[in-house]
KEKE-3310 file (N, C-alpha, C; in steps of 0.2 Angstrom, whole numbers, plus 5000, padded with zeros to 4 digits):
npx = (4638:4650:4650:4643:4651:4663:4653:4653:4664:4667:4659:4663:4675:4673:4671:4682:4690:4682:4681:4695:4695:4689:4695:4707:4700:4694:4706:4714:4703:4702:4711:4712:4697:4688:4675:4670:4667:4653:4652:4653:4647:4647:4658:4675:4692:4694:4682:4669:4657:4641:4629:4615:4620:4622:4611:4612:4610:4615:4625:4632:4645:4649:4644:4632:4625:4609:4599:4605:4616:4629:4633:4635:4648:4657:4657:4659:4672:4673:4677:4681:4694:4698:4699:4711:4720:4717:4727:4737:4742:4744:4757:4757:4760:4751:4751:4743:4734:4728:4726:4727:4719:4717:4708:4711:4703:4698:4698:4703:4718:4717:4726:4740:4755:4758:4761:4751:4738:4730:4717:4706:4689:4680:4661:4658:4667:4669:4682:4697:4709:4727:4737:4740:4752:4750:4759:4768:4780:4783:4777:4764:4746:4742:4729:4716:4723:4727:4732:4741:4743:4751:4756:4745:4746:4734:4731:4732:4718:4707:4693:4680:4682:4670:4670:4685:4696:4705:4719:4728:4746:4756:4761:4759:4752:4735:4732:4740:4742:4744:4731:4720:4709:4699:4691:4688:4690:4697:4697:4706:4705:4714:4716:4704:4696:4687:4680:4681:4671:4673:4667:4669:4673:4678:4687:4699:4705:4696:4691:4695:4700:4710:4707:4697:4682:4674:4661:4658:4652:4652:4651:4659:4665:4678)
npy = (4775:4776:4782:4773:4763:4769:4770:4757:4754:4760:4755:4742:4745:4751:4745:4739:4750:4757:4745:4746:4759:4758:4749:4756:4767:4759:4756:4768:4778:4793:4797:4809:4808:4800:4795:4801:4791:4787:4794:4798:4813:4818:4812:4811:4813:4811:4806:4793:4791:4800:4788:4776:4760:4742:4733:4725:4713:4712:4698:4686:4685:4692:4704:4702:4702:4704:4695:4689:4683:4682:4677:4661:4662:4667:4659:4648:4648:4648:4637:4621:4622:4628:4642:4645:4635:4644:4655:4647:4642:4656:4658:4664:4669:4669:4681:4690:4703:4714:4704:4709:4705:4705:4704:4706:4711:4700:4707:4713:4723:4727:4723:4731:4742:4751:4758:4756:4763:4760:4764:4762:4765:4768:4767:4771:4777:4789:4792:4793:4778:4778:4776:4764:4754:4744:4734:4723:4719:4711:4704:4709:4711:4707:4704:4692:4689:4685:4693:4695:4707:4713:4710:4722:4730:4729:4740:4750:4749:4749:4745:4737:4737:4749:4754:4755:4763:4763:4770:4777:4777:4784:4798:4802:4814:4812:4808:4801:4788:4772:4762:4753:4739:4733:4717:4713:4716:4706:4708:4702:4698:4692:4693:4689:4680:4685:4689:4702:4707:4718:4722:4726:4728:4737:4751:4760:4773:4788:4798:4813:4809:4799:4790:4775:4773:4759:4750:4740:4723:4711:4698:4689:4676:4666)
npz = (4915:4921:4934:4940:4942:4949:4961:4963:4966:4978:4987:4988:4994:5004:5017:5021:5025:5034:5043:5048:5053:5063:5071:5075:5082:5093:5101:5100:5106:5107:5095:5079:5069:5076:5084:5101:5115:5124:5140:5156:5165:5178:5183:5190:5194:5209:5216:5213:5200:5203:5204:5205:5211:5210:5218:5234:5249:5266:5273:5284:5282:5270:5258:5247:5229:5227:5218:5200:5191:5192:5204:5200:5193:5203:5216:5212:5214:5227:5242:5241:5241:5228:5228:5230:5224:5212:5217:5217:5205:5198:5204:5218:5236:5250:5259:5272:5266:5252:5236:5218:5205:5187:5174:5156:5141:5128:5114:5100:5099:5115:5124:5134:5134:5145:5158:5173:5186:5203:5212:5229:5233:5249:5251:5264:5269:5261:5254:5243:5241:5245:5229:5220:5212:5196:5189:5183:5179:5170:5154:5155:5155:5143:5129:5134:5145:5162:5174:5191:5205:5219:5236:5244:5260:5271:5280:5273:5267:5275:5276:5265:5248:5237:5225:5212:5204:5192:5182:5169:5171:5164:5158:5147:5135:5133:5120:5113:5123:5128:5127:5137:5138:5148:5157:5167:5186:5199:5219:5232:5248:5256:5271:5276:5271:5258:5242:5230:5217:5201:5187:5171:5157:5148:5139:5147:5145:5141:5131:5136:5148:5159:5165:5175:5183:5192:5198:5214:5209:5214:5230:5238:5250:5251)
capx = (4641:4657:4646:4640:4659:4664:4649:4654:4671:4666:4655:4668:4681:4672:4670:4686:4691:4680:4683:4702:4695:4686:4701:4711:4697:4696:4712:4713:4696:4703:4712:4708:4691:4686:4669:4671:4663:4650:4655:4649:4646:4648:4665:4682:4697:4694:4676:4666:4650:4633:4622:4612:4622:4619:4607:4616:4609:4621:4624:4636:4650:4649:4640:4630:4620:4601:4600:4609:4621:4638:4636:4638:4655:4661:4654:4662:4678:4674:4677:4686:4701:4698:4703:4721:4722:4720:4733:4745:4741:4748:4761:4756:4758:4745:4750:4738:4734:4725:4729:4722:4717:4715:4707:4712:4700:4700:4695:4710:4723:4714:4733:4743:4761:4759:4761:4742:4739:4722:4714:4703:4685:4673:4657:4656:4674:4669:4687:4701:4715:4733:4737:4746:4756:4747:4763:4771:4787:4783:4772:4756:4739:4740:4724:4714:4726:4725:4739:4740:4748:4750:4751:4745:4743:4726:4731:4730:4712:4704:4686:4681:4682:4664:4673:4689:4697:4712:4721:4736:4751:4761:4763:4761:4747:4728:4731:4746:4744:4741:4725:4720:4703:4698:4684:4686:4695:4694:4702:4706:4706:4717:4716:4697:4696:4683:4684:4676:4672:4673:4663:4671:4672:4678:4693:4702:4706:4691:4688:4701:4701:4715:4706:4688:4680:4671:4659:4658:4647:4649:4657:4658:4668:4682)
capy = (4770:4778:4783:4766:4759:4774:4767:4749:4755:4765:4750:4737:4745:4756:4742:4738:4757:4758:4742:4750:4764:4755:4746:4763:4769:4754:4755:4774:4783:4800:4800:4811:4806:4794:4798:4800:4785:4789:4795:4800:4821:4819:4808:4817:4809:4810:4802:4789:4795:4800:4787:4771:4753:4737:4733:4721:4713:4710:4692:4686:4683:4697:4709:4698:4704:4700:4692:4691:4679:4683:4672:4656:4662:4668:4655:4642:4648:4647:4631:4614:4621:4630:4649:4640:4633:4650:4657:4642:4645:4663:4659:4670:4667:4671:4683:4694:4708:4713:4705:4713:4701:4709:4701:4709:4709:4696:4710:4715:4729:4726:4723:4738:4741:4759:4759:4759:4762:4758:4768:4759:4769:4763:4774:4774:4782:4793:4795:4785:4776:4779:4773:4757:4752:4737:4733:4719:4721:4707:4704:4708:4717:4703:4701:4689:4689:4688:4696:4698:4713:4715:4711:4728:4729:4730:4744:4754:4749:4747:4744:4733:4744:4748:4756:4754:4768:4762:4774:4777:4783:4783:4805:4806:4815:4807:4805:4796:4783:4764:4761:4746:4738:4727:4714:4713:4716:4704:4709:4695:4701:4687:4692:4688:4677:4689:4690:4706:4707:4723:4719:4733:4726:4745:4756:4765:4780:4789:4805:4816:4806:4793:4784:4774:4771:4753:4750:4734:4720:4704:4699:4682:4672:4659)
capz = (4918:4923:4939:4942:4940:4955:4964:4966:4969:4984:4991:4989:4998:5010:5023:5024:5026:5040:5050:5050:5055:5067:5075:5077:5087:5099:5103:5102:5107:5105:5089:5075:5066:5081:5089:5110:5118:5131:5147:5164:5164:5185:5182:5192:5196:5216:5217:5209:5197:5206:5201:5208:5208:5210:5226:5242:5254:5271:5275:5291:5278:5265:5255:5240:5227:5230:5212:5196:5187:5195:5209:5200:5194:5209:5221:5209:5218:5234:5245:5236:5238:5221:5228:5236:5217:5209:5219:5216:5198:5199:5208:5222:5241:5253:5267:5273:5263:5245:5229:5213:5199:5180:5167:5151:5137:5122:5108:5096:5103:5120:5128:5135:5138:5147:5168:5177:5193:5205:5220:5230:5238:5251:5251:5271:5269:5255:5252:5239:5245:5238:5220:5221:5204:5194:5184:5186:5175:5162:5148:5159:5150:5135:5126:5138:5149:5169:5179:5198:5210:5227:5242:5247:5267:5273:5284:5268:5265:5280:5275:5258:5243:5232:5219:5211:5201:5186:5178:5165:5173:5158:5160:5141:5133:5133:5113:5114:5128:5124:5130:5139:5140:5155:5158:5175:5190:5206:5222:5235:5255:5260:5278:5280:5264:5254:5234:5227:5210:5196:5182:5170:5149:5145:5140:5153:5143:5138:5130:5139:5153:5158:5172:5173:5188:5193:5205:5213:5207:5218:5234:5241:5254:5249)
cpx = (4648:4654:4646:4648:4662:4659:4650:4661:4670:4665:4658:4674:4680:4672:4678:4692:4689:4681:4692:4701:4692:4691:4706:4706:4695:4702:4714:4708:4698:4707:4708:4702:4688:4681:4670:4667:4659:4652:4650:4651:4651:4656:4670:4685:4699:4689:4674:4661:4644:4629:4621:4618:4620:4617:4611:4612:4616:4619:4630:4643:4654:4642:4638:4624:4614:4600:4604:4615:4629:4638:4638:4646:4660:4662:4658:4671:4679:4673:4680:4691:4702:4702:4711:4721:4723:4725:4741:4746:4746:4754:4763:4758:4753:4747:4744:4738:4728:4730:4722:4724:4714:4713:4706:4708:4702:4700:4704:4713:4719:4720:4735:4750:4763:4757:4753:4742:4732:4723:4708:4696:4680:4668:4656:4662:4674:4676:4691:4706:4720:4734:4743:4747:4752:4750:4767:4780:4787:4777:4764:4752:4739:4733:4724:4718:4724:4731:4737:4746:4747:4757:4749:4742:4737:4726:4729:4723:4708:4697:4685:4679:4675:4667:4678:4692:4705:4714:4728:4740:4756:4764:4763:4754:4740:4730:4736:4749:4741:4737:4723:4712:4701:4692:4683:4691:4693:4700:4701:4709:4709:4718:4710:4693:4687:4684:4678:4679:4670:4673:4666:4668:4671:4685:4694:4704:4699:4689:4695:4703:4706:4714:4699:4688:4676:4668:4659:4653:4645:4654:4653:4664:4670:4686)
cpy = (4770:4781:4775:4763:4763:4769:4761:4749:4755:4760:4744:4738:4748:4752:4740:4744:4758:4752:4745:4754:4763:4751:4750:4766:4766:4756:4764:4779:4792:4803:4802:4808:4800:4798:4795:4796:4789:4790:4799:4808:4822:4817:4813:4811:4806:4806:4798:4792:4793:4796:4779:4763:4748:4737:4727:4721:4709:4703:4693:4687:4689:4699:4703:4703:4701:4696:4694:4684:4678:4679:4664:4658:4664:4663:4648:4644:4648:4637:4625:4617:4627:4638:4648:4640:4639:4654:4653:4643:4651:4662:4663:4665:4672:4677:4689:4702:4708:4709:4707:4707:4704:4702:4707:4705:4705:4700:4712:4722:4731:4727:4731:4738:4746:4755:4760:4759:4762:4762:4764:4767:4766:4769:4775:4779:4789:4795:4789:4786:4780:4777:4769:4756:4747:4737:4727:4717:4716:4709:4704:4711:4713:4702:4694:4685:4691:4688:4698:4701:4712:4712:4718:4727:4732:4736:4750:4755:4744:4744:4741:4739:4741:4750:4757:4759:4765:4768:4772:4782:4784:4791:4807:4808:4811:4804:4800:4788:4775:4762:4755:4745:4730:4724:4714:4713:4713:4706:4704:4700:4694:4686:4689:4685:4679:4689:4696:4707:4713:4722:4726:4730:4733:4745:4759:4771:4782:4797:4808:4815:4801:4791:4783:4771:4765:4752:4741:4730:4713:4704:4691:4680:4666:4655)
cpz = (4922:4932:4943:4944:4949:4961:4967:4966:4977:4988:4993:4994:5006:5016:5026:5026:5034:5046:5051:5054:5062:5074:5079:5082:5094:5104:5106:5101:5104:5099:5083:5070:5070:5085:5096:5112:5124:5136:5151:5165:5173:5187:5185:5194:5206:5218:5214:5206:5203:5204:5204:5205:5209:5218:5229:5246:5257:5274:5281:5289:5274:5263:5248:5238:5228:5224:5207:5198:5191:5201:5208:5197:5199:5216:5217:5211:5226:5236:5240:5237:5231:5222:5229:5229:5213:5212:5217:5208:5196:5200:5213:5228:5243:5260:5266:5270:5257:5239:5225:5207:5193:5176:5160:5145:5131:5116:5107:5101:5110:5127:5129:5135:5143:5156:5168:5182:5196:5212:5221:5234:5241:5252:5258:5271:5267:5255:5248:5242:5244:5234:5222:5212:5202:5188:5187:5185:5170:5159:5151:5153:5144:5134:5131:5143:5159:5174:5186:5202:5216:5230:5243:5254:5268:5278:5281:5266:5270:5279:5265:5255:5240:5226:5219:5206:5194:5182:5173:5167:5168:5156:5150:5139:5132:5125:5110:5117:5125:5128:5131:5142:5146:5155:5164:5181:5198:5212:5229:5242:5259:5269:5282:5273:5259:5246:5233:5220:5207:5190:5177:5161:5146:5144:5145:5149:5139:5136:5132:5146:5154:5163:5171:5180:5188:5199:5206:5212:5211:5225:5236:5245:5249:5253)
residu = (UNK:UNK:UNK:UNK:UNK:UNK:UNK:UNK:UNK:UNK:UNK:UNK:UNK:UNK:UNK:UNK:UNK:UNK:UNK:UNK:UNK:UNK:UNK:UNK:UNK:UNK:UNK:UNK:UNK:UNK:UNK:UNK:UNK:UNK:UNK:UNK:UNK:UNK:UNK:UNK:UNK:UNK:UNK:UNK:UNK:UNK:UNK:UNK:UNK:UNK:UNK:UNK:UNK:UNK:UNK:UNK:UNK:UNK:UNK:UNK:UNK:UNK:UNK:UNK:UNK:UNK:UNK:UNK:UNK:UNK:UNK:UNK:UNK:UNK:UNK:UNK:UNK:UNK:UNK:UNK:UNK:UNK:UNK:UNK:UNK:UNK:UNK:UNK:UNK:UNK:UNK:UNK:UNK:UNK:UNK:UNK:UNK:UNK:UNK:UNK:UNK:UNK:UNK:UNK:UNK:UNK:UNK:UNK:UNK:UNK:UNK:UNK:UNK:UNK:UNK:UNK:UNK:UNK:UNK:UNK:UNK:UNK:UNK:UNK:UNK:UNK:UNK:UNK:UNK:UNK:UNK:UNK:UNK:UNK:UNK:UNK:UNK:UNK:UNK:UNK:UNK:UNK:UNK:UNK:UNK:UNK:UNK:UNK:UNK:UNK:UNK:UNK:UNK:UNK:UNK:UNK:UNK:UNK:UNK:UNK:UNK:UNK:UNK:UNK:UNK:UNK:UNK:UNK:UNK:UNK:UNK:UNK:UNK:UNK:UNK:UNK:UNK:UNK:UNK:UNK:UNK:UNK:UNK:UNK:UNK:UNK:UNK:UNK:UNK:UNK:UNK:UNK:UNK:UNK:UNK:UNK:UNK:UNK:UNK:UNK:UNK:UNK:UNK:UNK:UNK:UNK:UNK:UNK:UNK:UNK:UNK:UNK:UNK:UNK:UNK:UNK:UNK:UNK:UNK:UNK:UNK:UNK)
# end
């Protein structure tokens, strides 16, 4: 009877314990007792991982994927002044250059107060750009929020980025970093009227790395 009672107590309370553990591990994947997430073995801070990405076809105005549902989502921003409306809503001016728009995941603990940075990579150049801060000094990176950073002069990024790298720039040890889960990043080229989308849906800090490479998933004119 005592054994049955102990088993019943364990069954009743273990989900709550496990749930709390899962929440902690989502936010702090390197915390004691948390299993490290999947990672790329050939990933390094100076170049993106070596893997085959989405297939693109070249058009007169932008690189577009040969197929996929992303076309409808970004095309909805094109034409009819909707892209200009987006800039107006975010309170942005539109000088020639790049604007970085991030969307934080709605998952619990997805937001972060730590400073982050971004670098740009183009396969033709085979090199990463300078690192630019993506912190606006306000309550950015809240769960579900859209945040804008810029403008970055186009002279620093002459070719359209095919990869971006997000990184935690707090200077803290990896275990103490306030992790950030990013849903997607949009890069607006206001000089040539282009939108580049980088679908992420991932935590930036993984294992003993404070950065995340994200491959471009869509491009369109606006």
